C-alpha positions as CSV (number, residue, x, y, z in Angstrom):
1,M,13.1,-20.5,17.0
2,A,12.9,-21.4,13.3
3,R,12.4,-25.0,12.3
4,L,15.3,-26.0,10.0
5,G,15.0,-28.4,7.1
6,I,18.0,-29.7,5.2
7,F,17.3,-30.5,1.5
8,G,20.0,-32.8,0.1
9,A,20.9,-34.1,3.5
10,N,22.8,-37.0,2.1
11,G,25.3,-34.8,0.3
12,R,28.8,-33.7,1.6
13,V,27.7,-30.2,2.6
14,G,24.2,-31.5,3.8
15,K,25.9,-34.0,6.2
16,T,28.1,-31.2,7.5
17,I,25.1,-28.9,8.2
18,L,23.4,-31.7,10.2
19,Q,26.5,-32.0,12.3
20,E,26.9,-28.3,12.9
21,A,23.3,-27.2,13.3
22,S,23.0,-28.0,17.0
23,S,25.4,-25.2,17.8
24,F,23.1,-22.5,16.4
25,E,20.6,-21.8,19.2
26,N,18.1,-19.8,17.1
27,L,17.5,-22.8,14.8
28,E,15.7,-26.1,15.6
29,L,16.9,-29.0,13.4
30,G,13.7,-30.9,12.7
31,V,13.6,-32.5,9.3
32,A,15.9,-33.7,6.5
33,F,15.1,-34.7,2.9
34,S,16.9,-37.4,1.0
35,K,15.7,-39.6,-1.9
36,A,18.3,-42.2,-1.1
37,H,18.2,-44.3,2.1
38,F,19.8,-42.2,4.9
39,E,20.5,-43.1,8.5
40,S,20.9,-40.5,11.1
41,N,21.7,-40.7,14.8
42,I,20.5,-37.2,15.6
43,E,17.8,-37.4,18.2
44,G,14.4,-36.1,17.1
45,L,15.4,-35.6,13.4
46,L,12.8,-36.8,10.9
47,V,14.3,-38.1,7.7
48,T,11.8,-38.2,4.8
49,N,11.6,-38.6,1.1
50,S,8.2,-36.9,0.9
51,I,8.7,-33.3,-0.4
52,D,5.2,-32.4,0.9
53,E,6.0,-33.5,4.5
54,F,9.5,-32.0,4.4
55,V,8.3,-28.5,3.4
56,K,5.3,-28.6,5.7
57,K,7.6,-29.1,8.7
58,S,10.2,-26.4,7.8
59,D,10.3,-22.7,8.4
60,I,13.6,-22.3,6.6
61,I,15.1,-24.8,4.1
62,I,18.8,-25.0,3.3
63,D,19.3,-26.5,-0.2
64,F,22.7,-27.9,-1.3
65,S,21.1,-30.5,-3.6
66,S,21.2,-31.0,-7.4
67,P,19.5,-28.9,-10.1
68,Q,17.0,-31.8,-10.6
69,A,16.1,-31.9,-6.9
70,T,15.7,-28.1,-6.7
71,R,13.4,-28.1,-9.7
72,M,11.3,-30.8,-8.0
73,A,11.0,-28.7,-4.9
74,V,9.6,-25.6,-6.7
75,P,5.9,-26.4,-6.8
76,E,5.7,-27.3,-3.1
77,M,7.8,-24.2,-2.2
78,Q,5.3,-22.1,-4.1
79,R,2.4,-23.6,-2.1
80,R,4.0,-23.7,1.4
81,K,5.9,-20.3,1.3
82,A,8.8,-21.4,3.5
83,A,12.1,-19.4,3.5
84,W,14.5,-21.1,1.1
85,L,18.3,-20.8,0.9
86,V,19.3,-22.2,-2.5
87,A,23.0,-23.0,-2.8
88,T,22.7,-25.5,-5.5
89,T,25.2,-25.1,-8.3
90,G,24.6,-25.7,-12.0
91,L,21.1,-24.1,-12.2
92,T,20.0,-22.8,-15.6
93,S,18.3,-19.5,-16.4
94,D,15.0,-21.4,-16.5
95,D,15.6,-22.7,-13.0
96,N,16.3,-19.1,-11.9
97,D,13.0,-18.0,-13.4
98,L,11.1,-20.6,-11.4
99,I,12.9,-19.5,-8.2
100,L,12.1,-15.9,-9.0
101,K,8.4,-16.7,-9.1
102,C,8.7,-18.4,-5.7
103,S,10.4,-15.3,-4.3
104,T,7.2,-13.3,-4.8
105,Q,5.6,-15.5,-2.1
106,A,8.6,-16.1,0.3
107,P,12.1,-14.9,1.1
108,I,14.7,-16.7,-1.0
109,L,18.5,-16.4,-1.0
110,L,20.1,-17.6,-4.2
111,A,23.9,-17.9,-4.4
112,S,26.4,-20.2,-6.1
113,N,28.8,-19.5,-3.2
114,V,27.4,-18.8,0.3
115,S,30.7,-18.1,1.9
116,L,30.6,-14.8,3.9
117,G,34.3,-14.3,3.2
118,I,33.8,-14.5,-0.6
119,A,30.9,-12.0,-0.3
120,L,33.1,-9.6,1.7
121,L,36.0,-10.1,-0.7
122,K,33.7,-9.1,-3.5
123,Q,32.6,-5.9,-1.7
124,L,36.2,-5.0,-0.8
125,A,37.4,-5.6,-4.3
126,C,34.7,-3.4,-5.8
127,T,35.4,-0.7,-3.3
128,A,39.2,-0.8,-4.2
129,A,38.4,-0.7,-7.9
130,Q,36.3,2.4,-7.5
131,I,38.9,4.2,-5.4
132,L,42.2,3.3,-7.2
133,P,43.4,5.4,-10.1
134,N,42.3,4.3,-13.6
135,D,45.8,3.2,-14.6
136,W,45.8,0.3,-12.1
137,D,45.4,-3.2,-13.6
138,C,43.3,-6.0,-12.2
139,E,43.8,-9.8,-12.3
140,I,42.0,-12.7,-10.6
141,T,43.6,-16.0,-9.8
142,E,41.9,-19.1,-8.4
143,T,43.2,-22.4,-7.1
144,H,41.3,-25.6,-6.5
145,H,41.8,-29.4,-6.0
146,K,42.9,-31.5,-8.9
147,H,39.4,-33.1,-9.3
148,K,37.6,-29.8,-10.2
149,K,36.5,-29.9,-13.8
150,D,35.5,-26.3,-14.7
151,A,37.9,-23.4,-15.0
152,P,37.8,-20.6,-14.2
153,S,35.6,-21.3,-11.1
154,G,32.1,-19.8,-10.9
155,T,33.3,-17.7,-8.0
156,A,36.1,-16.2,-10.0
157,L,33.6,-15.3,-12.8
158,S,31.3,-13.8,-10.2
159,L,34.1,-11.7,-8.8
160,A,35.0,-10.5,-12.4
161,N,31.4,-9.7,-13.2
162,A,31.1,-7.6,-9.9
163,L,34.2,-5.7,-10.8
164,L,33.0,-5.0,-14.4
165,D,29.8,-3.6,-12.9
166,A,31.6,-1.6,-10.2
167,Q,34.2,0.2,-12.4
168,D,33.5,1.6,-15.9
169,N,37.1,1.4,-16.8
170,Y,36.9,-2.4,-16.8
171,T,35.4,-3.6,-20.0
172,T,36.1,-7.3,-20.4
173,T,37.7,-10.5,-19.0
174,T,40.5,-12.4,-20.7
175,D,42.7,-15.5,-20.5
176,H,46.2,-14.3,-21.1
177,I,47.5,-17.7,-22.0
178,A,44.9,-18.2,-24.7
179,Q,45.4,-14.7,-26.1
180,N,49.2,-14.8,-26.2
181,R,49.6,-11.0,-26.4
182,Q,50.2,-8.0,-24.3
183,R,47.4,-7.1,-21.9
184,R,45.1,-4.3,-22.9
185,R,43.7,-1.5,-20.8
186,G,40.4,-2.4,-19.2
187,E,40.9,-6.1,-19.2
188,I,40.5,-8.3,-16.1
189,G,42.7,-11.3,-16.5
190,L,41.6,-14.7,-15.2
191,A,44.0,-17.5,-14.3
192,S,43.3,-21.0,-12.8
193,L,45.5,-23.5,-10.9
194,R,44.6,-27.1,-10.2
195,G,46.3,-29.5,-7.8
196,G,46.2,-31.5,-4.6
197,S,43.3,-31.1,-2.2
198,V,42.9,-27.3,-2.1
199,A,39.3,-26.5,-1.1
200,G,39.4,-23.2,-2.8
201,E,41.5,-20.0,-3.0
202,H,40.6,-16.8,-4.8
203,C,42.8,-13.7,-5.1
204,V,42.1,-10.3,-6.6
205,H,45.3,-8.5,-7.6
206,F,45.6,-4.8,-8.3
207,F,48.8,-3.6,-10.0
208,G,49.8,0.1,-10.0
209,P,53.0,1.9,-10.9
210,N,55.7,0.4,-8.5
211,E,53.2,-1.1,-6.0
212,S,50.5,-3.8,-5.8
213,I,47.6,-4.9,-3.6
214,V,46.3,-8.5,-3.2
215,L,42.9,-9.4,-1.6
216,Q,42.8,-13.1,-0.8
217,H,40.2,-15.6,0.4
218,R,41.1,-19.2,1.4
219,A,38.6,-21.9,2.1
220,Q,40.1,-24.4,4.5
221,S,37.3,-26.9,4.1
222,R,33.7,-27.2,3.0
223,E,32.6,-26.5,6.6
224,I,32.6,-22.8,5.8
225,F,29.7,-23.3,3.4
226,A,27.7,-25.2,6.1
227,N,28.4,-22.6,8.8
228,A,27.7,-19.7,6.5
229,S,24.3,-21.2,5.5
230,L,23.4,-21.7,9.2
231,Q,24.3,-18.0,9.9
232,L,22.3,-16.8,6.9
233,A,19.2,-18.9,7.8
234,P,17.8,-17.0,10.8
235,W,18.3,-13.7,9.0
236,L,16.5,-15.0,5.9
237,V,13.5,-16.2,7.9
238,A,13.0,-12.6,9.2
239,Q,12.9,-11.0,5.7
240,Q,9.9,-10.2,3.6
241,A,9.2,-12.1,0.4
242,G,11.9,-11.4,-2.2
243,L,15.1,-12.6,-3.8
244,Y,18.2,-12.0,-1.7
245,S,22.0,-12.5,-1.9
246,V,24.8,-12.9,0.6
247,E,25.8,-9.3,-0.1
248,D,22.3,-8.3,1.1
249,Y,23.0,-10.0,4.4
250,L,26.3,-8.3,4.8
251,S,24.8,-4.9,4.0
252,D,22.1,-5.5,6.6
253,R,24.7,-6.4,9.3
254,M,26.7,-3.3,8.5
255,S,23.6,-1.2,8.7
256,S,22.5,-2.7,12.0
257,R,25.9,-2.0,13.6
258,Y,25.9,1.5,12.3
259,A,22.5,2.2,13.8
260,A,23.4,0.6,17.1
261,Q,26.5,2.7,17.4
262,A,24.7,5.9,16.6
263,L,21.7,5.2,18.9
264,S,24.0,4.2,21.8
265,S,25.9,7.4,21.5
266,S,22.7,9.4,21.5
267,A,22.2,8.6,25.2
268,D,25.0,11.1,25.9
269,I,24.1,13.7,23.2
270,D,20.7,15.2,22.8
271,H,20.8,15.1,19.0
272,L,23.5,13.2,17.2
273,H,23.8,13.5,13.4
274,R,26.2,11.6,11.2
275,V,27.5,12.9,8.0
276,G,30.3,10.6,6.7
277,T,32.5,10.1,9.8
278,K,31.7,13.5,11.4
279,E,29.7,13.7,14.6
280,V,27.8,17.0,15.3
281,E,26.1,17.8,18.6
282,Q,22.9,19.8,18.0
283,T,21.8,22.0,20.9
284,A,18.5,23.8,21.2
285,E,18.4,26.7,18.7
286,V,16.1,29.6,17.7
287,W,15.4,30.1,14.1
288,Q,13.9,33.2,12.4
289,A,11.4,32.6,9.6
290,L,10.3,34.9,6.8
291,S,7.0,34.0,5.0
292,I,6.7,35.9,1.7
293,C,3.3,35.6,0.0
294,Y,2.6,36.9,-3.5
295,E,0.6,36.3,-6.7
296,T,1.7,35.0,-10.0
297,G,-0.2,34.6,-13.3
298,E,-1.4,36.5,-16.3
299,N,-3.1,39.2,-14.3
300,T,0.0,40.2,-12.3
301,P,2.5,42.9,-13.5
302,L,5.1,40.2,-14.4
303,G,2.5,38.0,-16.2
304,M,3.7,34.5,-16.8
305,T,7.3,35.6,-17.5
306,E,9.7,32.7,-16.8
307,H,13.3,32.7,-15.7
308,D,15.2,29.4,-16.0
309,G,12.0,27.4,-15.8
310,E,10.5,29.2,-12.8
311,D,8.1,32.2,-12.7
312,L,10.2,35.4,-12.5
313,A,8.8,36.6,-9.2
314,S,9.8,33.4,-7.4
315,S,13.3,33.5,-9.0
316,L,13.8,37.1,-7.9
317,Y,12.9,36.4,-4.3
318,I,14.8,33.1,-4.2
319,S,18.0,34.8,-5.6
320,S,17.8,37.5,-3.0
321,L,17.2,35.2,-0.1
322,E,20.1,32.9,-1.2
323,G,22.3,36.0,-1.2
324,Y,21.6,36.4,2.5
325,S,22.5,32.7,3.2
326,A,19.1,31.4,4.1
327,A,19.6,28.1,5.8
328,S,16.6,26.6,3.9
329,L,14.0,27.7,1.4
330,N,10.5,26.2,1.0
331,L,8.5,27.2,-2.1
332,Q,4.8,26.5,-1.5
333,D,1.7,26.7,-3.7
334,S,-1.8,25.3,-3.7
335,T,-0.6,21.9,-4.7
336,T,1.7,21.4,-1.7
337,L,0.6,20.1,1.6
338,D,2.0,23.1,3.4
339,G,0.4,25.5,0.9
340,R,-3.2,24.2,1.2
341,D,-4.4,27.6,2.4
342,L,-3.1,29.3,-0.8
343,E,-5.2,30.2,-3.9
344,E,-4.3,28.7,-7.3
345,N,-2.4,31.9,-8.4
346,Q,-0.6,32.4,-5.1
347,R,2.9,31.4,-4.1
348,R,4.7,31.5,-0.8
349,I,8.4,31.3,0.0
350,V,9.3,30.4,3.6
351,A,12.9,31.2,4.4
352,Y,14.7,30.1,7.6
353,F,17.7,31.9,9.0
354,E,19.9,30.7,11.9
355,Q,21.3,33.1,14.4
356,V,20.4,36.2,12.3
357,S,20.1,39.6,14.0
358,D,17.0,41.7,13.9
359,V,18.9,44.4,12.0
360,K,19.9,41.9,9.3
361,L,16.4,40.6,9.1
362,D,15.1,44.2,8.7
363,E,17.6,44.6,5.8
364,I,16.3,41.4,4.1
365,C,12.7,42.5,4.4
366,Q,13.5,45.9,2.9
367,E,15.2,44.2,-0.1
368,I,12.1,42.0,-0.7
369,Q,10.0,45.1,-0.5
370,D,12.2,47.0,-2.9
371,I,12.1,44.1,-5.5
372,S,8.3,44.0,-5.1
373,K,8.0,47.8,-5.6
374,Q,10.3,47.7,-8.7
375,Y,8.2,45.0,-10.4
376,G,4.8,46.0,-9.1
377,I,4.3,42.8,-7.1
378,D,1.7,42.8,-4.3
379,V,3.6,41.1,-1.5
380,S,3.0,40.4,2.2
381,I,5.8,39.5,4.6
382,Q,5.5,37.8,8.0
383,R,8.2,37.3,10.5
384,S,8.2,34.6,13.2
385,V,10.5,32.9,15.6
386,L,10.6,29.1,15.8
387,D,12.3,27.1,18.5
388,D,12.7,23.4,18.2
389,D,9.4,22.6,19.9
390,T,7.5,25.0,17.7
391,W,9.1,23.5,14.6
392,Q,8.0,20.0,15.6
393,T,4.5,21.1,16.3
394,N,4.2,22.8,12.9
395,W,5.3,19.6,11.1
396,Q,2.9,17.4,13.1
397,Q,-0.1,19.4,12.1
398,W,0.0,18.1,8.5
399,F,2.5,15.3,8.2
400,A,0.1,12.3,7.7
401,P,1.2,8.7,7.0
402,A,0.7,7.6,3.4
403,Q,1.1,4.6,1.1
404,I,3.2,6.1,-1.7
405,S,3.7,3.1,-4.0
406,P,3.1,-0.7,-3.8
407,R,6.3,-1.2,-1.8
408,I,6.9,2.2,-0.1
409,A,5.0,3.8,2.8
410,I,5.9,7.0,4.6
411,C,5.1,8.0,8.2
412,A,6.5,10.2,11.0
413,P,7.9,8.8,14.2
414,W,4.8,9.9,16.1
415,A,2.4,8.2,13.7
416,D,0.7,4.8,14.2
417,F,0.4,3.4,10.7
418,S,0.1,-0.1,9.2
419,P,1.4,-0.2,5.6
420,A,0.3,-2.5,2.9
421,A,1.6,-6.1,3.0
422,G,5.1,-6.3,1.5
423,S,5.8,-2.6,1.9
424,H,8.9,-0.9,3.3
425,L,7.8,1.6,6.0
426,I,10.1,4.6,6.0
427,T,10.0,6.8,9.0
428,I,10.9,10.4,8.4
429,E,11.7,13.0,11.0
430,P,11.7,16.2,9.0
431,G,13.8,18.2,11.5
432,M,15.0,21.4,9.7
433,A,15.1,19.8,6.3
434,F,12.4,19.5,3.6
435,G,11.3,16.3,2.0
436,T,8.7,14.1,3.8
437,G,7.9,12.1,0.6
438,L,4.3,13.5,0.5
439,H,4.7,16.3,-2.1
440,E,3.8,15.3,-5.6
441,T,7.3,15.7,-6.9
442,T,8.7,13.4,-4.3
443,R,5.9,10.9,-4.7
444,L,6.6,10.7,-8.4
445,C,10.3,9.9,-7.7
446,L,9.4,7.2,-5.1
447,Q,6.8,5.6,-7.4
448,Q,9.3,5.4,-10.3
449,L,12.1,4.2,-8.0
450,D,9.8,1.3,-7.0
451,V,9.0,0.5,-10.6
452,W,12.7,0.8,-11.7
453,A,13.9,-1.4,-8.8
454,D,11.2,-4.1,-9.5
455,E,12.0,-4.2,-13.2
456,K,15.8,-4.3,-12.6
457,Y,15.3,-7.0,-10.0
458,R,13.4,-9.2,-12.4
459,N,15.9,-8.7,-15.1
460,L,18.9,-9.5,-12.9
461,C,17.3,-12.7,-11.6
462,A,18.2,-14.3,-14.9
463,V,21.7,-14.6,-13.5
464,S,22.0,-16.5,-10.2
465,D,24.6,-14.2,-8.6
466,A,23.0,-11.0,-9.9
467,S,21.5,-8.6,-7.3
468,L,20.3,-5.1,-6.9
469,A,23.0,-5.0,-4.2
470,K,25.4,-4.4,-7.1
471,M,23.4,-1.3,-8.4
472,S,24.3,2.3,-7.5
473,L,22.2,5.4,-7.1
474,L,23.0,9.1,-6.7
475,D,20.4,11.4,-5.0
476,V,21.0,15.0,-6.1
477,G,19.6,17.4,-3.6
478,C,18.8,14.7,-1.0
479,G,17.0,16.9,1.5
480,S,15.7,14.8,4.4
481,G,17.1,11.6,2.7
482,V,13.7,10.1,1.9
483,L,14.7,9.1,-1.7
484,S,18.1,7.7,-0.6
485,I,16.5,5.6,2.2
486,A,13.8,4.3,-0.1
487,A,16.5,3.3,-2.7
488,Y,18.3,1.3,0.0
489,K,15.1,-0.3,1.3
490,L,14.3,-1.4,-2.3
491,G,17.6,-3.3,-2.4
492,I,20.0,-0.9,-4.2
493,G,23.3,-1.7,-2.8
494,H,25.3,1.5,-3.1
495,V,23.4,4.7,-2.4
496,E,24.9,8.2,-2.2
497,G,23.1,11.5,-1.5
498,I,24.5,15.1,-2.0
499,D,23.1,18.4,-0.9
500,I,24.5,21.9,-0.4
501,D,22.5,22.5,2.7
502,P,24.5,21.2,5.8
503,V,21.3,21.1,7.9
504,A,19.7,18.8,5.3
505,L,22.7,16.5,5.4
506,E,22.6,16.2,9.1
507,V,18.8,15.4,9.1
508,A,19.3,12.9,6.2
509,A,22.0,11.1,8.2
510,Q,19.7,11.0,11.3
511,N,16.8,9.6,9.2
512,T,19.1,7.0,7.7
513,V,20.1,5.7,11.2
514,L,16.4,5.8,12.2
515,N,15.5,3.5,9.3
516,H,18.5,1.2,9.7
517,A,19.7,2.1,6.2
518,M,23.2,2.6,4.7
519,V,23.7,5.8,2.7
520,A,26.8,7.9,2.1
521,Y,26.0,11.7,2.3
522,S,28.3,14.6,1.3
523,D,28.2,18.3,0.5
524,I,30.1,17.8,-2.8
525,S,28.8,19.5,-5.9
526,V,27.4,17.2,-8.6
527,G,30.1,18.6,-11.0
528,D,32.9,17.5,-8.7
529,I,31.9,13.8,-8.7
530,N,34.1,11.6,-10.9
531,K,32.2,8.4,-11.1
532,R,28.9,7.2,-12.6
533,Y,25.8,5.5,-11.3
534,D,23.2,3.1,-12.6
535,I,20.5,5.5,-11.7
536,V,20.5,9.2,-10.8
537,V,17.5,11.0,-9.2
538,A,17.3,14.8,-9.0
539,N,14.2,16.3,-7.4
540,I,15.1,20.0,-7.2
541,L,13.9,23.3,-8.7
542,S,13.8,23.3,-12.5
543,H,16.2,26.2,-13.0
544,I,18.8,24.5,-10.8
545,L,18.3,21.3,-12.8
546,L,19.0,23.2,-16.0
547,A,22.0,25.0,-14.5
548,N,23.6,21.6,-13.7
549,A,22.3,19.7,-16.7
550,A,25.7,18.7,-18.2
551,A,27.1,17.5,-14.9
552,I,24.0,15.6,-13.9
553,I,23.9,13.8,-17.3
554,D,27.6,12.9,-17.0
555,R,26.9,11.1,-13.6
556,V,24.7,8.5,-15.3
557,A,26.3,5.3,-16.4
558,D,26.0,3.9,-19.9
559,A,22.5,2.5,-20.3
560,G,21.7,4.0,-17.0
561,T,18.5,5.8,-15.9
562,L,17.9,9.5,-15.0
563,L,14.8,10.6,-13.1
564,L,14.1,14.4,-13.1
565,S,11.4,15.9,-10.9
566,G,10.5,19.4,-9.6
567,I,9.1,20.4,-13.0
568,L,5.7,21.9,-13.5
569,A,3.6,20.0,-16.0
570,E,2.7,23.1,-18.0
571,E,6.5,23.8,-18.4
572,A,7.5,20.3,-19.4
573,D,7.8,20.8,-23.2
574,A,9.9,24.0,-22.7
575,F,12.1,22.3,-20.1
576,I,12.7,19.2,-22.3
577,E,13.7,21.5,-25.2
578,K,16.2,23.2,-23.0
579,W,17.5,20.0,-21.4
580,T,18.0,18.1,-24.6
581,A,19.8,21.2,-26.1
582,V,22.6,20.9,-23.4
583,K,25.9,20.2,-25.1
584,Q,27.2,16.9,-23.9
585,S,29.0,13.9,-25.6
586,R,26.5,11.2,-24.6
587,A,23.1,10.6,-26.1
588,L,20.0,10.3,-23.9
589,T,16.5,9.3,-24.7
590,L,13.3,10.5,-23.0
591,K,11.5,7.2,-22.2
592,H,8.5,8.3,-20.2
593,K,6.7,11.3,-18.7
594,H,4.7,10.7,-15.5
595,F,2.2,13.3,-14.2
596,L,0.8,13.9,-10.7
597,G,-1.2,17.0,-10.0
598,E,0.5,20.0,-11.6
599,W,3.9,18.2,-11.7
600,V,5.8,16.0,-14.1
601,L,8.6,13.5,-13.7
602,L,10.9,12.9,-16.8
603,Y,12.4,9.5,-17.2
604,F,15.5,9.5,-19.3
605,Q,17.9,6.7,-20.3
606,I,21.5,7.2,-21.4
607,D,22.1,5.3,-24.6
608,A,24.4,2.3,-24.3
609,V,27.8,2.6,-25.9
């Protein structure tokens, strides 16, 4: 049970929290802070004006005080490292910077409005804005009591900012009365009403041709803020050090329910995978595997000839195997963990086929032999049968836990591993998909995702209601889902993964449930997506990257980030030349190149409009 401290206990919300706290069984009300004289009839409650004593006796502090009082608490908070829910209004950017520093030592939730209903309204409004056609207009109205001085309300502005972030078609907010003109496309209108004793009412209106939608939240009394903070407090205590929002709490609740539903269903089904709303029962299957080993390099008949960024031998074999609908292809070399037995100039392609006849497999092997003979390639082919148990055993032989970046660690379900303090431990069950997070190309992506999320997080903290929960990411070629799951764990609120391999999508969904994450997966092509994302990550073969370059670039939002991996370091300059030559209407800048082993990650940024 967490010891609860109320900071600003003599205020209107503080007094309400004191009255309601006893009904929350996972909180123990122990101490209240008030500078002014304060009498309480609550048995066992310590009332103090010593900030040192107050923080020392608190596991979680709820703060509905004043900006001056919150500033006063910062030094002691940094020293004692208690969880801190800051609901003080009127904080400056300097105040937020101080709170940000504290969040490196303890979990802190910072919000100008802690109402769970308002947080949900914000999420629903953003979802509606992303789904509705571009010709729909959006307006926000808010109503408060006659004594409220500021207009529009801070919550209305927060809703408007969330909508501006969620939908590229919205560009600005406006006051129609002040403008005295016809509304313009892309504007979000704000209107305020004042009168009586209304605690607070916020409406988001969407107007389309001959129809409209209204999303509304009404606050009946200030008790909602007290009750919401008491609901948030136990969750916040359980979090790692960092800065959180009410939206983070809602996302976590949704993720927990999703995982519980999937895991309870798995008692009746051997293997339950979720892709969107589809449920697929996976029974024991036998897979045929072809292992094709060959040499590349200057001393081979093909030399170093390249085709779309890949050595020609690999491209020839891959093209042939894709033509026979291989379920999965794994290209290995001496730099990959599963290719440690290969020499530097050797390559190996392992192709997996589901329910393929021996006659068809003979035909595939013959075509590989014909290609090899035509181009003078010395090739060896091995055939094997893998059932589910054999597949698992093969993975376990080399899938070792690893600390990938300061905040990301990877392990398998069977591993016993203690990650570094403050890390997110991601558990990956490879199944029949590729992408454990251990290969250099994936490590590069995970490391740069960690850096990007940390930098974005620090920049957003200058605004009290800003959060990574408002950011969006697209994972192109998601494989086992490791990058998508890591993005969610790092705090990115809206994560989507796409892949053309249905087996990969099923495994990614299973891993997402295993990690209590929330990711939307689909088999849609990147060229068929009609929205943009704050960051796009693509870790796939270089020739596939180039074939989809225009579509991938168009998925990145203005001033957004694009991470490309799967590119050999020695081919980086040639790849960059081809990539930047792609015809597209938006300018992009190569900001960084990051190397690991024989591979490179390219960090692009789309220029702001």
